[in-house]
Legacy VTK file of the C-alpha trace (Angstrom):
# vtk DataFile Version 3.0
C-alpha trace
ASCII
DATASET POLYDATA
POINTS 148 float
135.570 23.832 18.683
138.413 21.366 19.161
140.220 24.070 21.130
137.344 24.252 23.647
137.336 20.488 23.999
141.050 20.392 24.876
140.652 23.395 27.168
137.871 21.564 29.055
140.015 18.442 29.407
142.928 20.476 30.751
140.608 22.174 33.275
139.237 18.837 34.469
142.731 17.366 34.837
143.899 20.448 36.744
140.940 20.277 39.135
141.527 16.570 39.702
145.217 17.181 40.430
144.390 20.137 42.714
141.800 18.128 44.689
144.149 15.154 45.019
146.880 17.446 46.309
144.496 18.979 48.878
143.333 15.524 49.958
146.930 14.388 50.528
147.674 17.524 52.599
144.493 16.971 54.630
145.355 13.315 55.260
148.928 14.205 56.290
147.620 16.852 58.698
145.217 14.323 60.228
147.985 11.709 60.589
150.258 14.279 62.269
147.474 15.369 64.649
146.594 11.801 65.675
150.246 10.886 66.096
150.756 13.896 68.400
147.488 13.105 70.254
148.623 9.586 71.169
152.267 10.522 71.816
151.023 13.102 74.322
149.270 10.216 76.131
152.573 8.291 76.297
152.099 5.955 73.324
154.864 5.116 70.879
153.327 5.698 67.438
154.496 4.095 64.194
153.193 4.705 60.676
152.155 1.595 58.734
150.398 3.451 55.916
152.587 1.955 53.204
151.910 -1.625 54.371
148.196 -1.583 53.383
147.222 -3.446 56.557
143.815 -1.780 56.969
144.929 0.987 59.340
147.393 3.896 59.199
149.156 3.997 62.570
150.000 1.639 65.412
150.099 3.150 68.895
151.765 1.082 71.623
151.954 1.596 75.370
153.020 -1.327 77.546
151.225 -4.447 76.273
148.494 -2.453 74.517
148.693 -1.937 70.756
146.007 0.172 69.104
145.373 0.032 65.354
144.454 3.536 64.193
142.625 4.259 60.959
142.871 8.030 60.392
140.361 10.128 58.449
140.893 13.837 57.818
137.942 16.063 56.942
137.621 19.657 55.791
134.444 20.465 57.654
133.017 20.133 61.135
130.461 17.384 60.552
131.507 14.090 59.163
130.557 11.314 56.917
133.370 8.873 56.219
133.848 5.685 54.283
135.946 2.683 55.189
137.332 0.557 52.410
136.417 -3.107 52.389
139.894 -3.917 53.719
139.559 -1.353 56.552
136.120 -2.674 57.479
137.327 -6.293 57.500
140.269 -5.366 59.737
137.890 -3.493 62.054
135.796 -6.663 62.379
138.883 -8.829 63.011
140.429 -6.458 65.573
137.449 -4.834 67.322
139.140 -4.577 70.708
142.159 -2.623 69.430
140.902 -0.912 66.259
140.086 2.802 66.420
138.762 5.179 63.781
140.371 8.550 64.402
138.582 11.470 62.775
140.162 14.899 62.540
137.655 17.524 61.417
138.455 21.027 60.141
141.843 19.813 58.873
142.354 22.923 56.753
141.927 25.168 59.806
144.374 26.225 62.478
145.173 23.693 65.198
142.798 25.300 67.705
139.849 24.783 65.298
140.595 21.138 64.513
138.663 18.515 66.458
139.620 14.905 67.144
137.066 12.132 67.619
138.225 8.607 68.461
135.645 5.946 67.606
135.533 2.410 68.931
133.257 -0.384 67.718
131.784 -2.469 70.519
128.575 -4.499 70.822
127.580 -3.552 67.259
127.798 0.174 68.066
130.286 2.915 67.410
130.896 5.385 70.174
133.307 8.209 70.898
135.870 7.018 73.457
135.748 10.431 75.131
131.936 10.505 75.260
130.390 7.027 75.484
126.904 8.552 75.333
127.683 9.842 71.823
126.468 6.887 69.751
127.393 7.066 66.080
125.039 5.779 63.409
126.384 3.682 60.592
125.157 1.950 57.508
126.860 -1.014 55.879
126.792 -0.961 52.126
129.767 -2.816 50.620
132.007 -1.004 53.053
131.046 1.250 55.948
129.822 4.840 56.115
129.708 6.735 59.438
127.590 9.854 59.904
127.446 12.219 62.862
123.925 12.188 64.423
124.140 15.706 65.818
LINES 1 149
148 0 1 2 3 4 5 6 7 8 9 10 11 12 13 14 15 16 17 18 19 20 21 22 23 24 25 26 27 28 29 30 31 32 33 34 35 36 37 38 39 40 41 42 43 44 45 46 47 48 49 50 51 52 53 54 55 56 57 58 59 60 61 62 63 64 65 66 67 68 69 70 71 72 73 74 75 76 77 78 79 80 81 82 83 84 85 86 87 88 89 90 91 92 93 94 95 96 97 98 99 100 101 102 103 104 105 106 107 108 109 110 111 112 113 114 115 116 117 118 119 120 121 122 123 124 125 126 127 128 129 130 131 132 133 134 135 136 137 138 139 140 141 142 143 144 145 146 147
């Protein structure tokens, strides 16, 4: 009986480690995709992930500096959470803060999709499709869900 208990614990720890490893790969893929996306538009992109400033990347072109919070997802539809720190920084920097969502991160590049969200006038919208309003619900932090 004790053997089964230890076996179960080992299985749980392995699954946790495996999921954490997948999450880190997914996040790295999303960061790389967003970095390439903005560099292609002429921005100079710098990682600030280790600084815990409430966003992952800073993209600069001329006098414009965008603060990019990157979220990588496995699937096509999204529901994301912002930490309290990320949400506070969004509120403080509404003009320059962007939430960059990369969906289908575990797929080939042609199947991944990038959505850049901006918060303006108490609404989130996709910068590439201003008619695409994004619903959100504030709990302690923020959760965004695709309406489609």
